[in-house]
N, C-alpha and C positions, 0 to 999 in steps of 0.2 A: 227776279230779274234785276241785274245790276246795271246801274246807269253811271257813266263817267262823270267826274266832277267838272264844273265850269272852268276851274283853274287848268285842268288838263286839256279840255277842249280848246281853250283859248291860245294854246301853244301850237296849234295846227294851222295850216293854211286856211284862207277864208272859205274856199269851196269845201274842204274837208270838214271844217267846223260846221258849216251849214248842213252837210250831209249827216254828220253825227247827231246834231240837234234835231233834224227832221225825223230820223229813225227812232231817236228816244221819245219824241212826241207820239209817233205811231205806236210804239210799244206800250207807252203809258195809256194811251187811248184804248188799245186792245185790252189791257187789264181792266180798265174802268168800265168797259161795256161787257166784260167777260166773253170776249170773242175768241175765235180759234186761229184765224189767219188774217194777214195783211196783204192785200193785193196791190201791187205797184205797177206802174205803166211803162216799164222798159220795153223797147221794141227791138226788132231785128237790126234796125239801124244802130241803136245804142250798142248791141252786141258786137256789130262790126267795128264800130269806133273803139270799143273797149279793147278788142283783140289788137288792133293796130296801135293803140296807145301803149298797151303793155309791151308789144314787140319793139316799138321805138325806144321806150325807156329801158328795155332790157328785161327779159323774163324767161322763167322756165315754163314747164308744162302748165302749172296752175294758172299762170297769167294768160297763157294762150287759150285756156278753157273759157275765159271770159266771165260773163255773169251767170251764175247758177239760176236754174229755174226755181228751185226751192232751197231755202237756207233758214233753218229754224221755222219761225212763224211767218217768214216772208215768202210769198209766192208771186211769180211773174207770168201771168196767163197770156200776156200779149207779146211774148218774146219771139214768136214766129211770125208776127205781123209786122209789115214795114210801116214806116211813118206815113207814107203816101196812102196806103191802104186804109189806115185809121183816119186820116183826114178826109178821105173820100166817104167813109162811113158816116163820119160826124155830119158832113155837108148834106149827105143824102137824107139823114134823119133830123135835120135842122137842129143839131146839138152844138152848143158853143164849147170852146176849150180856151185855155190860157197858155200863152207862150212866155217862158221866163225871159225877161229882157237880157239877162246875162248870156243867153244862148247865142246872141249876135256879137259878143265881145271876143275878138280873136286874141286876147291876151292869155286865154286858157288853151292848153294843149288840145283838149278834146274838140273845141270849137275850130281850131285851126285844121285838125284832121277832117272834121265834117265839112268845112266850107272850102278848104284848099286841097287837101290831099286826095280825099275820096273822088272828087270830080275828075282829077287827073288819072286816077287809077281806073275809073270807069272808061276812059278812052282806050285803055288796053284790054279791058274785059268788062262788059256791061254787067256781068253777074258777079263782080268781085265781092260785093257786100253779102250776097248769098253764099258764096264760096267760103267767106270768112266765118259765117254763122255755122256752116257745115264743119269747118275745120274745128270750131269751138266744141261742138257736140262730140266729134271724134276724140279730140284730146281729153275732154272731161271724162269720158268713159274709161279711157286707158289710165288716166291719172288717178281716177277713184280706185281702180284695182291696185295700182301700185302703191297708193296711200295705205290700203289695208295691209299689204305686206309690210310696209314700213312700220305701222303701228305695232304689228305683231312683234317685230324685231326690236323695236323701241322698248317695249315692256320687258324683253328678255336681257337687253344690254344696258339699259340706263337705270342708274340708282338715284332715286329722288329722296332728298333729305331736306325737308322744310322748303326754303326758297332757293335751294341749290341742288343741281343735279350733276352727276358725273358719269363718264363712260370710260371703261377700261381701254387703254390704247391698243393693246394686242388684238382684242376681239374686234375693235372698230377697224383696224387696218386690215383685217382679214376679209372685209366686205368689199364688193364691187365698188367702183367709183360712183356709179349712179346711186347706189344705196347709201354710201358715205355722205353724199350731198343731201340726200333726203333725211338722214338722221340728224344732220347738223340743222337743217331747216326745222325739224320737228322739235329739236331741243330748244331752239330760240322761240319757236311758236309756243311751246309749253311755258316758257318763262315770261314772255311779254304779251301773249295773246294775239299778236299779229306780227307781220314781217315788214311793216312799213319802216323806212329808213335803213333797212338792211339790204345790201346789194350783193351781187355775185362776188365782188371784191372782198367784202367781209367774209363771205362763205369760204373763199379761197384761202384767206388768211387762217381761218380755223382749221382747214384741211392741212395747211402747212405746219401748223402747230402740232397736230397729231403725227405727221410724217417725219418731222424733224424735231421730235420730242426732246425737250431739255428742261430739267426741273427748274422751276422758277420763271420760266417764260410766260409772259402775260399779254393778253390783248384787252384794250379798252375800245369797246364798240359804242355806237350811238345809243342814247337813252340809258346810260349808266350800266350797260351790259359788260360783264367782265368774264373772260375766259382765261383759265389758269392751268398750266401744266404742272401736275404733281409727279410722284415717282412712277406710278404705273397707270395714271388716269388723268383725263382732262376734265376740269370742273367748270360749270357754267353758273353764273349768279347775276343778280341785279342789285346794284348798290343804290339803295334808296329808291325813291319814287320820282322819276323825272317827267312823268306824263309822256305825251306823244309830241314829236317834233318833226312834223311832215314838211317836205318842201312844197312850194306853190305848184299848182297844176301846170304852170307854164315852164317850169324848170326841167331840163332833161339832163340826167347824169350820163356822160359818155362812157364812164367806166363800167357801167352795169351791163352785162351780157346775159348771163343765165343763172338762176338760183334754184 
């Protein structure tokens, strides 16, 4: 199990840093007790908020799929239960629980969605949260299938050499637009391990680099990502180790639409 350095973590937003440290602690604890799974308490409300948050920020299918029920050693057994249902259960059985004080601070986008946006949407449809959860389930199943197709093609088209990978321009341009977007996403994911700080604007820049290929053209993307156009291929690489530089949860990038 690899854990991110404190230097890298401190370059993230406060909430993102806390999330990373929390999961690192849980993973280390899992190893120390020789356990198999970590159960966390995300609810259906969290799922609905996540789908809306990703939609507002700008997201492709993966973002609309919301929080996965299983990811590695992490499981979320309460994802189909609402927050109200859990609170009633706790009250019925005289069980206490803690509420994070930051949950009431509207400087965070998730909290503004929870306290301001969802109540308004409920006026249009009282089942809006349930519908968002259903949407996430539908999208995740379809996205998982499409991801399998992408991975198969990725292994066929992409040449990986150390910390650099390249894709032949002709073979890339022969793919449908949806697949080209996914191949770009997969290439960036392969290099940096996540897609934080990468927007649809950056993805479109890369697509344009392929379609308007000119030797020597180069893109400098967040976190020292470099995309370079050669004679017959486009190469992706990371220049040095810049860590993660996520924006605060309260920031919304208007240019992001779909990735």
